[in-house]
DSSP file (Angstrom, degrees, kcal/mol; ACC not computed):
  #  RESIDUE AA STRUCTURE BP1 BP2  ACC     N-H-->O    O-->H-N    N-H-->O    O-->H-N    TCO  KAPPA ALPHA  PHI   PSI    X-CA   Y-CA   Z-CA
    1    1 A M              0   0    0      0, 0.0     2,-0.3     0, 0.0    86,-0.1   0.000 360.0 360.0 360.0 135.3    0.0    0.0    0.0
    2    2 A L        -     0   0    0     86,-0.1     2,-0.6     1,-0.1    31,-0.0  -0.553 360.0-159.3 -74.6 137.1    1.3    3.4   -0.9
    3    3 A T        +     0   0    0     -2,-0.3     2,-0.4    81,-0.1    83,-0.1  -0.830  25.9 162.8-117.4  91.5    1.7    5.8    2.0
    4    4 A L  E     -A   85   0A   0     -2,-0.6    81,-2.3    81,-0.6     2,-0.4  -0.910  15.8-170.4-112.2 135.2    1.7    9.2    0.4
    5    5 A V  E     +A   84   0A   0     -2,-0.4     2,-0.4    79,-0.2    79,-0.2  -0.985   8.6 171.2-127.1 135.7    1.1   12.4    2.4
    6    6 A A  E     -A   83   0A   0     77,-2.2    77,-2.3    -2,-0.4     2,-0.8  -0.998  32.3-137.0-143.6 139.0    0.6   15.8    0.9
    7    7 A L  E     +A   82   0A   0     -2,-0.4    75,-0.2    75,-0.2    74,-0.1  -0.864  30.6 172.9 -89.2 113.3   -0.5   19.2    2.3
    8    8 A V        -     0   0    0     73,-1.3    16,-0.2    -2,-0.8    17,-0.2   0.601  26.2-142.7-104.0 -11.8   -2.9   20.3   -0.3
    9    9 A G        -     0   0    0     71,-0.4    12,-1.6    72,-0.3     2,-0.3  -0.040  15.4 -93.1  77.0 177.0   -4.3   23.4    1.2
   10   10 A T  E     -E   20   0B   0     10,-0.2     2,-0.4    14,-0.0    10,-0.2  -0.873  20.7-154.2-131.1 161.1   -7.8   24.8    1.1
   11   11 A A  E     -E   19   0B   0      8,-2.7     8,-2.4    -2,-0.3     2,-0.1  -0.976  29.8-106.6-132.2 148.7   -9.9   27.2   -0.9
   12   12 A G  E     -E   18   0B   0     -2,-0.4     2,-0.3     6,-0.2     6,-0.2  -0.376  36.8-175.3 -71.6 153.3  -12.9   29.2    0.1
   13   13 A A    >   -     0   0    0      4,-1.6     3,-0.7     1,-0.1     4,-0.1  -0.866  34.2 -70.8-138.5 173.7  -16.3   28.1   -1.1
   14   14 A G  G >  S+     0   0    0     -2,-0.3     3,-1.6     1,-0.2    -1,-0.1  -0.181 109.6  26.7 -64.4 160.2  -19.8   29.6   -0.8
   15   15 A C  G 3  S-     0   0    0      1,-0.3    -1,-0.2     2,-0.0     0, 0.0   0.732 130.4 -66.2  60.9  27.3  -21.7   29.6    2.5
   16   16 A G  G <  S+     0   0    0     -3,-0.7    -1,-0.3     1,-0.2    -2,-0.2   0.546  93.4 145.6  77.5   6.1  -18.6   29.6    4.7
   17   17 A E    <   -     0   0    0     -3,-1.6    -4,-1.6    -4,-0.1     2,-0.5  -0.413  41.0-144.2 -74.9 152.8  -17.5   26.1    3.6
   18   18 A T  E     -E   12   0B   0     -6,-0.2    34,-2.8    34,-0.2     2,-0.3  -0.985  21.8-171.8-116.3 129.3  -13.9   25.2    3.2
   19   19 A V  E     -EF  11  51B   0     -8,-2.4    -8,-2.7    -2,-0.5    32,-0.3  -0.830  31.0 -93.6-121.1 157.6  -13.0   22.8    0.4
   20   20 A I  E     -E   10   0B   0     30,-3.2     2,-1.1    -2,-0.3    30,-0.3  -0.432  40.9-116.5 -62.9 138.5   -9.8   21.0   -0.7
   21   21 A D     >  -     0   0    0    -12,-1.6     4,-2.4     1,-0.2     3,-0.2  -0.707  29.6-163.9 -77.5 101.6   -7.8   22.9   -3.3
   22   22 A S  H  > S+     0   0    0     -2,-1.1     4,-2.7     1,-0.2     5,-0.2   0.841  83.6  55.3 -63.0 -35.4   -8.2   20.4   -6.2
   23   23 A A  H  > S+     0   0    0      2,-0.2     4,-2.2     1,-0.2    -1,-0.2   0.919 111.8  43.8 -64.0 -42.4   -5.3   21.9   -8.2
   24   24 A K  H  > S+     0   0    0    -16,-0.2     4,-2.6    -3,-0.2     5,-0.2   0.889 113.0  52.0 -68.5 -38.7   -2.9   21.5   -5.3
   25   25 A A  H  X S+     0   0    0     -4,-2.4     4,-2.6     2,-0.2     5,-0.2   0.924 110.8  48.2 -62.2 -43.9   -4.3   18.0   -4.6
   26   26 A E  H  X S+     0   0    0     -4,-2.7     4,-2.5     2,-0.2    -2,-0.2   0.917 113.2  46.7 -63.5 -44.5   -3.7   17.0   -8.2
   27   27 A A  H  X S+     0   0    0     -4,-2.2     4,-2.2     2,-0.2    -2,-0.2   0.919 114.9  46.1 -65.3 -43.5   -0.2   18.4   -8.3
   28   28 A A  H  X S+     0   0    0     -4,-2.6     4,-2.5     2,-0.2     5,-0.2   0.908 113.6  48.9 -66.1 -41.7    0.8   16.8   -5.0
   29   29 A L  H  X S+     0   0    0     -4,-2.6     4,-2.8    -5,-0.2     5,-0.3   0.918 110.2  51.3 -65.2 -43.4   -0.7   13.4   -6.0
   30   30 A E  H  X S+     0   0    0     -4,-2.5     4,-2.3    -5,-0.2    -2,-0.2   0.944 113.2  44.8 -57.4 -49.3    1.0   13.4   -9.4
   31   31 A Q  H  X S+     0   0    0     -4,-2.2     4,-2.1     1,-0.2    -2,-0.2   0.921 115.8  46.2 -62.4 -45.3    4.4   14.1   -7.8
   32   32 A N  H  X S+     0   0    0     -4,-2.5     4,-2.5     2,-0.2    -2,-0.2   0.894 112.5  48.9 -68.3 -40.3    3.9   11.5   -5.1
   33   33 A V  H  X S+     0   0    0     -4,-2.8     4,-2.6     2,-0.2     6,-0.4   0.925 111.2  50.5 -66.0 -42.9    2.6    8.8   -7.4
   34   34 A E  H  X S+     0   0    0     -4,-2.3     4,-1.9    -5,-0.3     5,-0.3   0.920 114.1  44.8 -60.3 -43.0    5.5    9.3   -9.8
   35   35 A Q  H  < S+     0   0    0     -4,-2.1    -2,-0.2    -5,-0.2    -1,-0.2   0.896 117.7  43.8 -66.8 -40.5    8.1    9.1   -6.9
   36   36 A A  H  < S+     0   0    0     -4,-2.5    -2,-0.2     1,-0.2    -1,-0.2   0.815 127.6  27.1 -76.7 -30.9    6.4    6.1   -5.3
   37   37 A T  H  < S-     0   0    0     -4,-2.6    -2,-0.2    -5,-0.2    -3,-0.2   0.580  91.5-132.1-109.4 -12.3    5.8    4.1   -8.5
   38   38 A D     <  +     0   0    0     -4,-1.9     2,-0.3    -5,-0.4    -4,-0.1   0.847  66.1 126.8  58.8  36.0    8.6    5.4  -10.9
   39   39 A R        -     0   0    0     -6,-0.4     2,-0.5    -5,-0.3    -1,-0.2  -0.933  66.2-111.8-122.5 147.6    5.9    5.8  -13.6
   40   40 A K        -     0   0    0     -2,-0.3    25,-1.9    25,-0.1     2,-0.4  -0.683  27.8-151.5 -82.1 120.1    5.1    8.9  -15.6
   41   41 A V  E     -B   64   0A   0     -2,-0.5    23,-0.3    23,-0.2     3,-0.1  -0.775  12.2-172.9 -90.3 131.2    1.7   10.4  -14.8
   42   42 A S  E     -     0   0A   0     21,-2.8     2,-0.3    -2,-0.4    22,-0.2   0.854  67.4  -6.1 -92.3 -39.5    0.1   12.3  -17.6
   43   43 A T  E     -B   63   0A   0     20,-1.6    20,-3.1     2,-0.0     2,-0.4  -0.993  50.7-157.0-151.0 156.9   -2.9   13.8  -15.7
   44   44 A V  E     -B   62   0A   0     -2,-0.3     2,-0.5    18,-0.2    18,-0.2  -0.998  11.3-164.9-131.5 135.0   -4.6   13.7  -12.3
   45   45 A D  E     +B   61   0A   0     16,-2.5    16,-2.5    -2,-0.4   -22,-0.1  -0.954  12.2 171.9-126.4 113.3   -8.3   14.6  -11.9
   46   46 A C        -     0   0    0     -2,-0.5    14,-0.2    14,-0.2   -20,-0.1  -0.875  39.7 -98.6-115.0 150.4   -9.7   15.3   -8.5
   47   47 A P        -     0   0    0      0, 0.0     3,-0.4     0, 0.0    -1,-0.0  -0.315  23.2-145.2 -65.3 152.7  -13.1   16.7   -7.6
   48   48 A S  S    S+     0   0    0      1,-0.2   -26,-0.2   -27,-0.1   -25,-0.1   0.372  87.3  59.9-101.1   4.4  -13.3   20.4   -7.0
   49   49 A D        +     0   0    0    -28,-0.1     2,-0.7   -30,-0.1    -1,-0.2   0.017  63.0 137.3-124.0  29.2  -16.0   20.4   -4.3
   50   50 A V        -     0   0    0     -3,-0.4   -30,-3.2   -30,-0.3     2,-0.2  -0.677  46.1-140.5 -84.0 115.6  -14.6   18.3   -1.5
   51   51 A E  B     -F   19   0B   0     -2,-0.7     2,-0.8   -32,-0.3   -32,-0.3  -0.476  23.5-108.2 -72.4 143.3  -15.3   19.8    1.9
   52   52 A V        +     0   0    0    -34,-2.8     2,-0.3    -2,-0.2   -34,-0.2  -0.644  56.6 152.5 -74.4 111.4  -12.5   19.6    4.5
   53   53 A D    >   -     0   0    0     -2,-0.8     3,-2.7    25,-0.1    23,-0.3  -0.886  47.4-119.0-145.8 105.8  -13.9   17.1    7.0
   54   54 A A  T 3  S+     0   0    0     -2,-0.3    23,-0.2     1,-0.3     3,-0.1  -0.183  99.6  19.3 -51.9 130.4  -11.3   15.1    9.0
   55   55 A G  T 3  S+     0   0    0     21,-3.9    -1,-0.3     1,-0.4    22,-0.1   0.160  94.9 123.4  94.6 -17.1  -11.7   11.4    8.3
   56   56 A A    <   -     0   0    0     -3,-2.7    20,-3.1    20,-0.2    -1,-0.4  -0.379  47.3-149.2 -73.9 156.2  -13.6   11.9    5.0
   57   57 A T  E     + C   0  75A   0     18,-0.2     2,-0.3    -3,-0.1    18,-0.2  -0.871  15.4 179.6-123.3 158.8  -12.3   10.3    1.8
   58   58 A F  E     - C   0  74A   0     16,-2.1    16,-3.2    -2,-0.3     2,-0.4  -0.967  21.3-123.2-150.5 163.5  -12.5   11.3   -1.9
   59   59 A E  E     - C   0  73A   0     -2,-0.3     2,-0.3    14,-0.2    14,-0.2  -0.874  16.5-170.4-117.6 144.7  -11.2    9.8   -5.1
   60   60 A C  E     - C   0  72A   0     12,-2.5    12,-3.0    -2,-0.4     2,-0.5  -0.952  22.2-127.6-125.9 148.2   -9.0   11.1   -7.8
   61   61 A T  E     -BC  45  71A   0    -16,-2.5   -16,-2.5    -2,-0.3     2,-0.5  -0.858  18.6-159.8 -99.1 128.2   -8.2    9.5  -11.2
   62   62 A V  E     -BC  44  70A   0      8,-3.3     8,-2.8    -2,-0.5     2,-0.4  -0.935   5.8-164.8-108.5 121.7   -4.6    9.1  -12.1
   63   63 A S  E     -BC  43  69A   0    -20,-3.1   -21,-2.8    -2,-0.5   -20,-1.6  -0.910   6.1-155.0-109.4 134.1   -3.8    8.7  -15.9
   64   64 A Y  E >   -B   41   0A   0      4,-3.1     3,-2.2    -2,-0.4   -23,-0.2  -0.682  33.6 -88.0-103.4 157.7   -0.4    7.4  -17.0
   65   65 A A  T 3  S+     0   0    0    -25,-1.9     3,-0.3     1,-0.3   -25,-0.1  -0.455 119.3  41.1 -57.2 132.4    1.4    7.9  -20.3
   66   66 A G  T 3  S-     0   0    0      1,-0.1    -1,-0.3    -2,-0.1    -3,-0.0   0.281 126.4 -86.1 103.1  -9.5    0.1    5.1  -22.5
   67   67 A G  S <  S+     0   0    0     -3,-2.2    -1,-0.1     1,-0.3    -2,-0.1   0.251  79.9 139.5  99.6 -13.4   -3.5    5.4  -21.3
   68   68 A E        -     0   0    0     -3,-0.3    -4,-3.1    -5,-0.1     2,-0.4  -0.378  33.8-160.4 -65.9 145.3   -3.6    3.2  -18.2
   69   69 A R  E     -C   63   0A   0     -6,-0.2    22,-2.1    22,-0.1     2,-0.3  -0.970  12.1-176.0-130.5 145.2   -5.7    4.7  -15.4
   70   70 A E  E     -CD  62  90A   0     -8,-2.8    -8,-3.3    -2,-0.4     2,-0.5  -0.921  22.0-128.4-132.1 160.3   -5.9    4.1  -11.7
   71   71 A V  E     -CD  61  89A   0     18,-3.4    18,-2.3    -2,-0.3     2,-0.5  -0.949  18.3-158.4-112.3 126.5   -8.1    5.5   -8.9
   72   72 A A  E     -CD  60  88A   0    -12,-3.0   -12,-2.5    -2,-0.5     2,-0.5  -0.895   5.2-151.0-103.6 130.7   -6.5    7.0   -5.8
   73   73 A T  E     -CD  59  87A   0     14,-2.6    13,-2.9    -2,-0.5    14,-1.2  -0.903  15.7-166.1 -99.5 125.6   -8.5    7.2   -2.6
   74   74 A L  E     -CD  58  85A   0    -16,-3.2   -16,-2.1    -2,-0.5     2,-0.5  -0.909   7.3-151.8-113.7 139.2   -7.4   10.1   -0.4
   75   75 A E  E     -CD  57  84A   0      9,-3.1     9,-2.0    -2,-0.4     2,-0.6  -0.932  16.9-130.2-110.7 132.5   -8.3   10.6    3.3
   76   76 A I  E     - D   0  83A   0    -20,-3.1   -21,-3.9    -2,-0.5     7,-0.2  -0.715  22.6-169.7 -79.5 118.5   -8.5   14.0    4.8
   77   77 A R        -     0   0    0      5,-3.5     2,-0.3    -2,-0.6    -1,-0.2   0.789  56.9 -13.1 -84.8 -29.0   -6.5   13.8    8.0
   78   78 A N  S >  S-     0   0    0      4,-0.8     3,-1.7   -24,-0.1    -1,-0.1  -0.932  77.1 -81.5-161.4 179.1   -7.3   17.0    9.8
   79   79 A S  T 3  S+     0   0    0      1,-0.3   -27,-0.1    -2,-0.3    -3,-0.0   0.572 117.6  69.6 -72.6  -8.2   -8.9   20.5    9.5
   80   80 A D  T 3  S-     0   0    0      2,-0.1   -71,-0.4   -71,-0.0    -1,-0.3   0.416 114.9-113.5 -85.5   1.6   -5.6   21.8    7.9
   81   81 A A    <   +     0   0    0     -3,-1.7   -73,-1.3     1,-0.3     2,-0.3   0.750  58.0 161.0  71.4  27.4   -6.5   19.7    4.8
   82   82 A D  E     -A    7   0A   0    -75,-0.2    -5,-3.5   -74,-0.1    -4,-0.8  -0.641  20.9-166.0 -71.5 136.2   -3.5   17.3    5.2
   83   83 A V  E     -AD   6  76A   0    -77,-2.3   -77,-2.2    -2,-0.3     2,-0.4  -0.919  16.3-159.3-127.5 154.1   -4.4   14.2    3.1
   84   84 A S  E     -AD   5  75A   0     -9,-2.0    -9,-3.1    -2,-0.3     2,-0.6  -0.975  24.3-122.9-126.5 143.8   -3.0   10.7    2.8
   85   85 A V  E     +AD   4  74A   0    -81,-2.3   -81,-0.6    -2,-0.4   -11,-0.3  -0.782  30.1 176.1 -83.7 121.7   -3.4    8.3    0.0
   86   86 A T  E     +     0   0A   0    -13,-2.9     2,-0.3    -2,-0.6   -12,-0.2   0.618  63.6  14.5-101.4 -16.1   -5.0    5.2    1.4
   87   87 A D  E     - D   0  73A   0    -14,-1.2   -14,-2.6   -86,-0.1     2,-0.4  -0.978  48.5-173.3-159.2 143.9   -5.5    3.2   -1.8
   88   88 A L  E     + D   0  72A   0     -2,-0.3   -16,-0.2   -16,-0.2   -86,-0.1  -0.931  28.7 156.3-139.0 113.9   -4.3    3.2   -5.4
   89   89 A R  E     - D   0  71A   0    -18,-2.3   -18,-3.4    -2,-0.4     3,-0.1  -0.930  47.4 -82.5-139.6 157.8   -6.0    0.6   -7.7
   90   90 A P  E     - D   0  70A   0      0, 0.0   -20,-0.3     0, 0.0     2,-0.2  -0.303  54.3-104.0 -58.9 143.5   -6.7    0.1  -11.3
   91   91 A E        -     0   0    0    -22,-2.1     2,-0.5   -29,-0.1   -22,-0.1  -0.487  32.2-126.8 -68.9 135.8   -9.8    1.9  -12.6
   92   92 A R        +     0   0    0     -2,-0.2     2,-0.2    -3,-0.1     5,-0.1  -0.735  33.6 179.8 -85.6 128.4  -12.8   -0.3  -13.1
   93   93 A T    >>  -     0   0    0     -2,-0.5     3,-0.7     1,-0.0     4,-0.5  -0.698  47.6 -94.9-118.4 174.2  -14.3    0.0  -16.5
   94   94 A A  T 34 S+     0   0    0      1,-0.2     3,-0.4    -2,-0.2    -2,-0.0   0.810 124.9  56.5 -59.0 -28.5  -17.2   -1.7  -18.1
   95   95 A E  T 34 S+     0   0    0      1,-0.2    -1,-0.2     2,-0.1    -3,-0.1   0.806 116.2  31.3 -74.8 -30.0  -14.7   -4.3  -19.5
   96   96 A N  T <4        0   0    0     -3,-0.7    -1,-0.2     1,-0.1    -2,-0.2   0.100 360.0 360.0-120.9  24.4  -13.3   -5.3  -16.1
   97   97 A K     <        0   0    0     -4,-0.5    -1,-0.1    -3,-0.4    -3,-0.1   0.464 360.0 360.0 -79.9 360.0  -16.1   -5.0  -13.7
């Protein structure tokens, strides 16, 4: 299991909510996955509306050069928006469900 930790920061949202900064999460995840797996990441896509809630999880899609894709599960560790990758697994498609 990968143990990746990244401080991704927060961004303001409407109604006083604080959300994960998806651009920072994507950049940190790309760098950490490349270092941990020694594979070239072409893109990372994380949702832009994840509220900072310690213990909550969210998923990002990691695409590699060559077209393979994996799903990373990230857990929000605290109210400072520190996150850890708890799982990195192949993306399930209609072909491999």
